[in-house]
DRENTIVO-492655 format. One record per residue: chain; residue number from 1; x, y, z of N, C-alpha, C in turn; residue in three letters. Coordinates in steps of 0.2 Angstrom, whole numbers, plus 5000, padded with zeros to 4 digits. Example, Ala and Ser with C-alpha at 12.3 -4.5 7.8 and 13.67 -1.06 7.14 Angstrom:
// residues 2
  chain  resi  n_px  n_py  n_pz  ca_px  ca_py  ca_pz  c_px  c_py  c_pz  resn
      A     1  5066  4972  5039   5062   4978   5039  5066  4984  5039   ala
      A     2  5064  4989  5035   5068   4995   5036  5064  5000  5039   ser
***
This chain:
// residues 281
  chain  resi  n_px  n_py  n_pz  ca_px  ca_py  ca_pz  c_px  c_py  c_pz  resn
      A     1  4683  4821  4671   4687   4827   4672  4684  4831  4678   met
      A     2  4678  4830  4679   4674   4834   4684  4677  4830  4691   tyr
      A     3  4678  4824  4691   4680   4820   4697  4687  4822  4699   ser
      A     4  4691  4823  4694   4698   4825   4695  4699  4832  4699   val
      A     5  4695  4837  4696   4695   4843   4699  4692  4844  4706   cys
      A     6  4687  4839  4707   4684   4839   4714  4689  4836  4719   lys
      A     7  4693  4832  4717   4699   4829   4721  4704  4834  4723   lys
      A     8  4706  4838  4718   4711   4843   4719  4709  4849  4723   leu
      A     9  4702  4850  4723   4699   4855   4728  4697  4853  4735   lys
      A    10  4698  4846  4736   4696   4843   4742  4701  4846  4748   ser
      A    11  4698  4847  4754   4702   4849   4760  4703  4843  4765   asn
      A    12  4701  4837  4763   4702   4832   4767  4710  4831  4769   asn
      A    13  4712  4830  4776   4719   4829   4778  4722  4835  4779   gly
      A    14  4720  4841  4778   4723   4847   4779  4724  4848  4786   ala
      A    15  4720  4847  4791   4720   4848   4798  4726  4844  4801   thr
      A    16  4727  4838  4798   4732   4833   4800  4739  4836  4798   leu
      A    17  4740  4839  4792   4746   4842   4790  4748  4848  4794   met
      A    18  4743  4852  4796   4744   4858   4800  4746  4856  4807   leu
      A    19  4743  4851  4810   4745   4848   4816  4752  4846  4816   ala
      A    20  4754  4842  4811   4761   4840   4811  4766  4846  4810   leu
      A    21  4764  4851  4806   4769   4856   4805  4769  4860  4812   leu
      A    22  4764  4861  4816   4764   4864   4822  4768  4861  4827   phe
      A    23  4768  4854  4827   4772   4850   4831  4779  4851  4830   phe
      A    24  4781  4851  4823   4788   4852   4821  4791  4858  4824   ile
      A    25  4787  4864  4823   4789   4870   4825  4790  4870  4833   val
      A    26  4785  4868  4836   4786   4867   4844  4792  4863  4846   cys
      A    27  4793  4858  4842   4799   4854   4844  4806  4857  4843   ala
      A    28  4806  4861  4837   4812   4865   4836  4813  4870  4841   val
      A    29  4808  4874  4842   4808   4880   4847  4810  4877  4854   thr
      A    30  4807  4872  4856   4809   4869   4863  4816  4867  4863   gly
      A    31  4819  4864  4858   4826   4862   4858  4831  4868  4858   ser
      A    32  4829  4873  4855   4833   4879   4855  4833  4882  4862   met
      A    33  4827  4883  4865   4826   4885   4872  4831  4881  4877   ile
      A    34  4830  4875  4876   4834   4870   4880  4841  4871  4879   leu
      A    35  4844  4872  4873   4851   4873   4872  4853  4880  4875   leu
      A    36  4849  4885  4874   4851   4891   4876  4851  4891  4884   ser
      A    37  4847  4888  4887   4847   4887   4895  4853  4884  4897   ala
      A    38  4855  4878  4893   4861   4875   4895  4867  4879  4894   thr
      A    39  4868  4883  4889   4874   4887   4888  4874  4893  4893   val
      A    40  4868  4895  4895   4867   4901   4900  4870  4898  4907   ala
      A    41  4868  4892  4908   4870   4889   4915  4877  4889  4915   thr
      A    42  4881  4886  4910   4888   4886   4910  4891  4893  4911   gly
      A    43  4888  4898  4907   4890   4905   4907  4890  4908  4914   gly
      A    44  4884  4906  4918   4883   4909   4925  4888  4906  4929   leu
      A    45  4890  4900  4928   4895   4896   4933  4902  4900  4932   asp
      A    46  4903  4901  4925   4910   4905   4924  4910  4912  4927   gly
      A    47  4904  4915  4926   4903   4922   4928  4904  4922  4936   met
      A    48  4901  4917  4939   4902   4917   4947  4909  4916  4949   arg
      A    49  4912  4912  4945   4920   4911   4947  4924  4917  4946   glu
      A    50  4922  4921  4940   4926   4927   4939  4924  4932  4944   arg
      A    51  4918  4933  4946   4916   4938   4951  4919  4936  4957   asp
      A    52  4920  4930  4959   4924   4929   4965  4931  4931  4965   gln
      A    53  4934  4930  4959   4941   4932   4958  4942  4940  4959   asn
      A    54  4937  4943  4956   4937   4951   4956  4936  4953  4963   phe
      A    55  4931  4950  4966   4929   4952   4973  4935  4951  4978   tyr
      A    56  4939  4946  4977   4945   4944   4981  4950  4950  4980   ala
      A    57  4952  4952  4974   4957   4957   4972  4954  4963  4975   val
      A    58  4948  4965  4974   4946   4972   4976  4945  4972  4983   arg
      A    59  4943  4967  4987   4943   4967   4994  4950  4968  4997   ser
      A    60  4955  4964  4994   4962   4965   4997  4964  4972  4996   ala
      A    61  4963  4975  4990   4965   4982   4989  4962  4987  4994   ala
      A    62  4955  4986  4995   4952   4990   4999  4954  4990  5007   lys
      A    63  4956  4983  5008   4958   4982   5015  4965  4985  5017   phe
      A    64  4969  4985  5012   4976   4988   5013  4975  4995  5013   val
      A    65  4971  4998  5008   4971   5005   5007  4968  5008  5014   glu
      A    66  4963  5005  5017   4960   5008   5023  4964  5008  5029   glu
      A    67  4968  5002  5029   4973   5001   5034  4979  5007  5034   arg
      A    68  4981  5008  5028   4986   5013   5027  4984  5020  5028   leu
      A    69  4978  5021  5027   4975   5028   5028  4974  5030  5035   lys
      A    70  4974  5025  5039   4973   5026   5047  4979  5027  5051   lys
      A    71  4985  5026  5047   4991   5026   5051  4996  5030  5048   glu
      A    72  5001  5033  5052   5007   5036   5049  5013  5034  5053   ser
      A    73  5019  5037  5051   5025   5035   5054  5028  5042  5056   ile
      A    74  5029  5042  5063   5032   5048   5066  5039  5047  5068   glu
      A    75  5043  5052  5065   5051   5051   5067  5053  5057  5071   val
      A    76  5056  5056  5076   5059   5061   5081  5067  5061  5081   thr
      A    77  5070  5066  5079   5077   5067   5079  5079  5072  5084   glu
      A    78  5084  5070  5088   5087   5074   5094  5095  5074  5094   glu
      A    79  5097  5080  5096   5104   5081   5097  5105  5084  5104   ile
      A    80  5109  5081  5108   5110   5083   5115  5116  5088  5114   asp
      A    81  5116  5094  5117   5121   5099   5117  5125  5098  5124   ile
      A    82  5131  5097  5123   5136   5096   5129  5141  5101  5129   ile
      A    83  5141  5104  5135   5146   5110   5136  5153  5107  5139   leu
      A    84  5158  5108  5136   5165   5105   5138  5169  5111  5140   val
      A    85  5173  5110  5145   5178   5115   5147  5183  5117  5142   glu
      A    86  5184  5123  5141   5190   5125   5136  5196  5126  5140   asp
      A    87  5201  5121  5138   5208   5121   5142  5212  5127  5141   asp
      A    88  5210  5131  5135   5214   5137   5134  5211  5143  5137   asp
      A    89  5206  5142  5141   5203   5148   5144  5207  5151  5149   ser
      A    90  5207  5158  5150   5211   5161   5155  5206  5165  5160   asp
      A    91  5200  5162  5160   5194   5165   5164  5196  5165  5171   ala
      A    92  5194  5169  5175   5195   5169   5182  5190  5165  5185   glu
      A    93  5192  5163  5191   5187   5158   5195  5181  5162  5197   glu
      A    94  5181  5169  5198   5176   5172   5201  5171  5175  5195   asp
      A    95  5172  5173  5189   5168   5176   5184  5161  5173  5185   asp
      A    96  5156  5177  5182   5149   5175   5183  5148  5168  5179   glu
      A    97  5143  5164  5181   5141   5158   5178  5140  5159  5170   thr
      A    98  5137  5164  5168   5135   5166   5161  5141  5166  5157   glu
      A    99  5146  5170  5160   5153   5170   5156  5156  5164  5156   asp
      A   100  5156  5160  5161   5159   5153   5161  5156  5149  5155   glu
      A   101  5149  5149  5155   5146   5145   5149  5148  5147  5142   asp
      A   102  5149  5154  5142   5151   5156   5135  5158  5154  5133   glu
      A   103  5162  5153  5138   5169   5150   5137  5169  5143  5136   glu
      A   104  5164  5139  5137   5164   5132   5136  5162  5130  5129   lys
      A   105  5165  5125  5127   5165   5123   5120  5158  5118  5120   glu
      A   106  5154  5119  5114   5149   5115   5113  5150  5109  5109   lys
      A   107  5148  5104  5111   5148   5098   5107  5141  5095  5106   gln
      A   108  5140  5091  5100   5134   5089   5098  5133  5082  5098   tyr
      A   109  5129  5079  5102   5128   5071   5102  5122  5070  5098   asp
      A   110  5122  5067  5092   5116   5066   5088  5114  5059  5089   tyr
      A   111  5107  5058  5091   5105   5052   5093  5102  5048  5087   lys
      A   112  5101  5042  5088   5098   5038   5083  5091  5040  5082   glu
      A   113  5088  5041  5076   5081   5043   5075  5076  5038  5078   pro
      A   114  5071  5041  5082   5066   5037   5085  5060  5036  5080   lys
      A   115  5058  5030  5079   5052   5029   5074  5046  5026  5078   val
      A   116  5041  5029  5077   5034   5027   5080  5029  5026  5074   glu
      A   117  5025  5021  5075   5019   5020   5071  5013  5023  5075   arg
      A   118  5010  5028  5072   5004   5031   5075  4998  5030  5071   val
      A   119  4993  5028  5075   4986   5026   5072  4981  5028  5077   tyr
      A   120  4974  5028  5074   4969   5030   5078  4965  5024  5080   lys
      A   121  4963  5023  5086   4959   5017   5088  4953  5020  5093   ser
      A   122  4947  5020  5091   4942   5022   5095  4942  5029  5096   gly
      A   123  4945  5033  5092   4945   5041   5093  4951  5043  5096   gly
      A   124  4955  5038  5099   4961   5039   5103  4968  5038  5098   thr
      A   125  4973  5042  5099   4979   5041   5095  4983  5036  5099   glu
      A   126  4985  5031  5096   4989   5026   5099  4996  5026  5095   val
      A   127  5002  5025  5099   5008   5025   5097  5012  5018  5099   arg
      A   128  5015  5016  5094   5020   5010   5095  5027  5011  5092   asn
      A   129  5032  5011  5097   5038   5012   5094  5040  5006  5090   glu
      A   130  5044  5008  5084   5046   5003   5079  5053  5001  5080   ile
      A   131  5055  4995  5080   5062   4993   5080  5063  4991  5073   asp
      A   132  5067  4995  5069   5068   4994   5062  5071  4988  5060   pro
      A   133  5075  4985  5065   5079   4979   5064  5073  4973  5063   asp
      A   134  5068  4973  5067   5063   4968   5067  5058  4970  5061   ser
      A   135  5057  4976  5060   5052   4978   5055  5054  4977  5048   ala
      A   136  5061  4978  5047   5063   4977   5040  5062  4969  5038   leu
      A   137  5059  4969  5032   5058   4962   5029  5051  4959  5032   gly
      A   138  5049  4961  5037   5043   4958   5040  5037  4963  5039   asn
      A   139  5038  4969  5038   5032   4974   5036  5034  4977  5029   asp
      A   140  5030  4977  5024   5032   4979   5018  5033  4987  5018   ile
      A   141  5028  4990  5021   5028   4998   5021  5035  5000  5024   leu
      A   142  5036  4997  5030   5042   5000   5034  5048  4998  5030   tyr
      A   143  5048  4992  5027   5054   4990   5023  5055  4995  5017   thr
      A   144  5050  4997  5014   5051   5002   5008  5053  5009  5011   leu
      A   145  5050  5011  5017   5052   5017   5019  5059  5018  5022   leu
      A   146  5062  5012  5024   5069   5012   5026  5074  5010  5021   phe
      A   147  5071  5009  5015   5076   5007   5009  5081  5013  5007   asn
      A   148  5087  5011  5007   5092   5016   5005  5091  5020  4999   glu
      A   149  5087  5017  4994   5086   5021   4988  5080  5026  4989   asn
      A   150  5077  5025  4994   5071   5030   4995  5072  5035  5001   val
      A   151  5075  5033  5006   5076   5037   5012  5083  5039  5014   ser
      A   152  5084  5044  5018   5090   5046   5021  5092  5043  5027   asn
      A   153  5088  5038  5029   5088   5035   5036  5095  5032  5037   tyr
      A   154  5097  5028  5032   5104   5025   5033  5110  5030  5034   asn
      A   155  5109  5035  5030   5114   5041   5030  5114  5044  5037   thr
      A   156  5108  5045  5040   5107   5048   5047  5110  5043  5052   lys
      A   157  5109  5036  5051   5112   5032   5056  5120  5032  5056   leu
      A   158  5123  5033  5050   5130   5034   5050  5133  5040  5053   arg
      A   159  5128  5045  5054   5130   5051   5057  5130  5051  5064   ala
      A   160  5127  5045  5067   5127   5045   5074  5134  5043  5077   val
      A   161  5137  5046  5081   5144   5045   5084  5144  5039  5088   val
      A   162  5149  5035  5087   5150   5029   5091  5152  5031  5098   glu
      A   163  5152  5027  5103   5153   5029   5110  5160  5031  5111   glu
      A   164  5165  5029  5108   5172   5030   5110  5174  5036  5105   asp
      A   165  5170  5038  5101   5173   5043   5096  5171  5050  5099   asp
      A   166  5175  5055  5096   5174   5062   5098  5168  5065  5095   glu
      A   167  5165  5069  5099   5159   5072   5097  5160  5078  5092   leu
      A   168  5156  5080  5087   5158   5086   5083  5156  5092  5087   pro
      A   169  5159  5098  5084   5158   5104   5087  5152  5108  5084   asn
      A   170  5149  5105  5079   5143   5108   5076  5138  5102  5074   ser
      A   171  5131  5104  5074   5126   5099   5073  5128  5096  5066   pro
      A   172  5127  5089  5065   5128   5086   5059  5123  5088  5054   pro
      A   173  5125  5089  5048   5120   5091   5042  5115  5086  5041   lys
      A   174  5116  5080  5043   5111   5074   5042  5105  5075  5046   glu
      A   175  5106  5079  5051   5100   5080   5056  5094  5084  5052   phe
      A   176  5097  5088  5047   5092   5092   5044  5090  5089  5037   tyr
      A   177  5093  5084  5035   5091   5080   5029  5084  5078  5029   asp
      A   178  5080  5079  5024   5073   5076   5023  5073  5069  5023   pro
      A   179  5067  5066  5025   5067   5058   5025  5068  5055  5018   trp
      A   180  5064  5058  5013   5065   5055   5006  5071  5059  5002   phe
      A   181  5074  5055  4998   5080   5057   4995  5078  5062  4989   ile
      A   182  5082  5068  4989   5080   5073   4984  5085  5072  4978   glu
      A   183  5083  5075  4973   5087   5074   4967  5085  5069  4962   gly
      A   184  5089  5065  4960   5088   5060   4955  5083  5055  4958   glu
      A   185  5078  5053  4954   5073   5048   4956  5075  5041  4956   lys
      A   186  5074  5038  4962   5076   5031   4963  5070  5027  4965   lys
      A   187  5071  5020  4965   5065   5016   4968  5068  5010  4970   glu
      A   188  5064  5007  4974   5065   5000   4978  5064  4995  4973   thr
      A   189  5067  4989  4975   5065   4983   4971  5057  4981  4973   asp
      A   190  5055  4977  4969   5048   4975   4970  5047  4969  4975   glu
      A   191  5043  4971  4981   5042   4966   4986  5036  4962  4985   phe
      A   192  5036  4956  4986   5030   4952   4985  5027  4949  4992   glu
      A   193  5020  4949  4992   5017   4947   4999  5010  4944  4997   tyr
      A   194  5008  4939  5001   5001   4936   5000  4996  4939  5005   met
      A   195  4991  4942  5002   4986   4946   5006  4980  4941  5007   val
      A   196  4978  4940  5014   4973   4936   5016  4966  4939  5014   lys
      A   197  4961  4936  5011   4955   4938   5010  4950  4935  5014   val
      A   198  4945  4939  5017   4940   4937   5022  4933  4938  5020   phe
      A   199  4929  4934  5021   4922   4934   5020  4918  4935  5026   asp
      A   200  4917  4941  5029   4915   4942   5036  4921  4940  5040   gly
      A   201  4920  4935  5045   4926   4934   5049  4930  4927  5047   ala
      A   202  4927  4925  5041   4930   4918   5039  4935  4920  5033   glu
      A   203  4941  4917  5034   4946   4918   5029  4945  4913  5023   glu
      A   204  4945  4916  5017   4944   4912   5011  4950  4910  5008   lys
      A   205  4952  4904  5010   4958   4901   5008  4959  4900  5000   arg
      A   206  4953  4899  4997   4953   4897   4990  4953  4903  4985   asp
      A   207  4953  4909  4988   4954   4915   4985  4960  4919  4986   leu
      A   208  4966  4917  4984   4972   4919   4985  4974  4926  4981   lys
      A   209  4976  4931  4984   4978   4937   4981  4985  4939  4982   val
      A   210  4989  4940  4977   4996   4941   4977  4997  4949  4977   lys
      A   211  5001  4952  4982   5002   4959   4981  5009  4960  4980   met
      A   212  5011  4965  4976   5018   4967   4975  5018  4975  4976   thr
      A   213  5024  4977  4979   5024   4984   4981  5031  4987  4980   ala
      A   214  5031  4993  4978   5037   4997   4977  5036  5004  4978   lys
      A   215  5042  5008  4980   5041   5015   4981  5047  5018  4978   met
      A   216  5046  5025  4976   5052   5029   4974  5054  5034  4979   asp
      A   217  5059  5037  4977   5062   5042   4982  5058  5048  4983   ser
      A   218  5052  5049  4979   5048   5055   4980  5042  5053  4984   arg
      A   219  5042  5047  4987   5037   5044   4991  5031  5041  4988   gly
      A   220  5031  5040  4981   5026   5037   4977  5026  5029  4979   asn
      A   221  5020  5027  4981   5020   5020   4983  5015  5017  4978   leu
      A   222  5017  5011  4975   5013   5008   4970  5012  5001  4973   thr
      A   223  5005  4999  4974   5003   4992   4976  4999  4989  4970   leu
      A   224  5001  4983  4968   4998   4979   4963  4995  4973  4966   thr
      A   225  4988  4972  4965   4985   4966   4968  4982  4962  4962   phe
      A   226  4984  4956  4962   4981   4951   4957  4980  4944  4959   lys
      A   227  4976  4940  4956   4974   4934   4958  4981  4930  4958   asn
      A   228  4982  4925  4962   4988   4921   4963  4988  4916  4957   asp
      A   229  4994  4914  4955   4994   4910   4949  4991  4903  4950   asp
      A   230  4990  4901  4956   4986   4895   4958  4979  4895  4956   ser
      A   231  4976  4901  4955   4969   4902   4954  4967  4899  4947   val
      A   232  4963  4894  4946   4961   4890   4940  4955  4894  4937   asp
      A   233  4956  4898  4933   4951   4902   4930  4953  4905  4923   thr
      A   234  4948  4906  4919   4949   4909   4913  4951  4917  4913   arg
      A   235  4948  4920  4919   4949   4927   4920  4953  4928  4926   asn
      A   236  4958  4932  4926   4962   4935   4932  4961  4942  4932   lys
      A   237  4961  4945  4938   4960   4952   4938  4966  4955  4942   tyr
      A   238  4967  4962  4940   4973   4966   4943  4970  4973  4945   glu
      A   239  4972  4975  4951   4971   4982   4953  4977  4985  4955   ile
      A   240  4979  4991  4952   4984   4995   4954  4982  5000  4959   lys
      A   241  4985  5001  4965   4983   5006   4970  4990  5011  4970   leu
      A   242  4989  5017  4969   4994   5022   4969  4993  5027  4975   lys
      A   243  4998  5027  4979   4997   5032   4985  5004  5036  4985   met
      A   244  5003  5041  4989   5009   5046   4990  5010  5047  4997   lys
      A   245  5016  5046  4999   5018   5048   5006  5022  5054  5006   tyr
      A   246  5021  5059  5011   5024   5065   5011  5027  5066  5019   glu
      A   247  5032  5070  5019   5035   5072   5026  5031  5078  5028   glu
      A   248  5028  5078  5034   5025   5084   5036  5027  5085  5043   lys
      A   249  5029  5092  5045   5032   5093   5051  5027  5093  5057   asn
      A   250  5028  5090  5062   5024   5090   5068  5026  5096  5072   val
      A   251  5033  5097  5072   5036   5103   5076  5042  5105  5072   ser
      A   252  5043  5111  5071   5049   5114   5068  5055  5113  5072   ser
      A   253  5061  5112  5069   5067   5111   5073  5067  5117  5079   pro
      A   254  5068  5114  5085   5068   5119   5091  5075  5118  5095   ser
      A   255  5078  5123  5097   5084   5122   5101  5083  5125  5108   glu
      A   256  5085  5122  5113   5086   5124   5120  5093  5124  5122   thr
      A   257  5095  5126  5128   5102   5126   5130  5105  5119  5130   ser
      A   258  5101  5114  5130   5104   5107   5131  5102  5102  5125   asp
      A   259  5097  5104  5121   5095   5100   5116  5092  5103  5109   lys
      A   260  5093  5100  5104   5089   5102   5097  5085  5096  5095   ile
      A   261  5079  5098  5093   5074   5092   5092  5070  5094  5086   glu
      A   262  5068  5089  5082   5063   5090   5076  5059  5084  5076   arg
      A   263  5052  5085  5074   5048   5079   5073  5044  5080  5067   lys
      A   264  5043  5075  5063   5039   5075   5057  5036  5068  5056   tyr
      A   265  5031  5068  5052   5027   5062   5050  5027  5061  5043   arg
      A   266  5027  5054  5042   5027   5052   5035  5019  5050  5034   leu
      A   267  5016  5054  5030   5008   5053   5030  5006  5051  5023   glu
      A   268  5001  5048  5022   4998   5046   5016  4994  5052  5013   tyr
      A   269  4995  5054  5007   4991   5060   5004  4986  5057  4999   asn
      A   270  4980  5059  5001   4974   5056   4997  4973  5059  4990   ser
      A   271  4976  5064  4989   4975   5067   4982  4978  5064  4977   thr
      A   272  4983  5059  4978   4987   5055   4973  4984  5048  4972   ser
      A   273  4978  5047  4975   4976   5040   4975  4973  5038  4968   leu
      A   274  4975  5033  4965   4973   5031   4958  4972  5024  4958   glu
      A   275  4967  5021  4955   4965   5014   4954  4965  5013  4946   lys
      A   276  4968  5007  4944   4967   5005   4937  4965  4998  4938   val
      A   277  4960  4996  4934   4957   4989   4934  4958  4986  4927   ile
      A   278  4961  4980  4927   4962   4977   4920  4960  4970  4921   thr
      A   279  4958  4967  4915   4956   4960   4915  4960  4956  4911   thr
      A   280  4963  4950  4913   4967   4946   4909  4963  4940  4906   glu
      A   281  4962  4940  4900   4958   4934   4897  4962  4928  4897   glu
***
C-alpha cells in the first residue's frame, strides 16, 4: 500500500508534460498569427485597389471643379440704330440738323450675341471668343449652356434679322431676355464624358473615371464622377459635384445715338457647392 501511494505522489515526467503542453500552445498561437497575417495581406491589397479608385474619382472631381472656378462666359449683345429718311416728311431743306434727325425713322439691327470665354492666367484676364457651332458637342459646359431647355440663346438667334428682311422699328424684346429660361423648370439630357486622371504629369490609363453632366434652366449644374465599368474591383466610388451658374451684369444696357449694348457674365457661384460621396459594394 505504501509503494502505491508513493508512486501516485511521484513528480517524475511532469517537466516533459509541461514542455509538450507549452509546445502545443506555441504552435497553435503561431498558426493563428500566420493566418491573420495572410488575411491582412489580402485585405491591404484590396484596400490599396479601392483607395486608387477613390483617388481617381476625387482627383477628377477636384480637377474639373478648379477649372470651372477659374473661368466664366461673357456675353455681349448689341443693337445698331439706323436712321432712315421718312418719305412723308414735309421738312424744309434749310431745317437744322437736329430737326432732320427727329424726322428720321429709327430702325434696330440686332446682332448675333458674341460669346467669350474669360479666365485668369498669371494674374491676367484672358479672353477667347467662342464659336458656338464648334463648341457644341465638343465642350460639355458650353453644350449645356446653349441648350434650348436651359437658355434663351436660340430664341435670341431667331430674333436676328436676315440680310434681306426689313429691320424692326423698335428694339426686339429678345435683347432684354435673361440667359436662363424663367418660369417652369426644365433640364438638359445627361451628357457623358471620360475624364483623364493624372499622377503628377503622368496619365493613369488604368484609372478611368466617367463623368456625366446635366443642367437645369435655373443654372444648377450637376456633375457625377464614378469609376468606369471597366474597373475590376469590389468597390466603386461616386462623387456628385453640384454648382450653380448665375447671370451677372458687367454693364447695364446703355444706349447712344447709334447703338444699344449690354454685357453680362455666366459665373460659378461658390455658395451652392455640394459634394456627396457614396460607395458601391
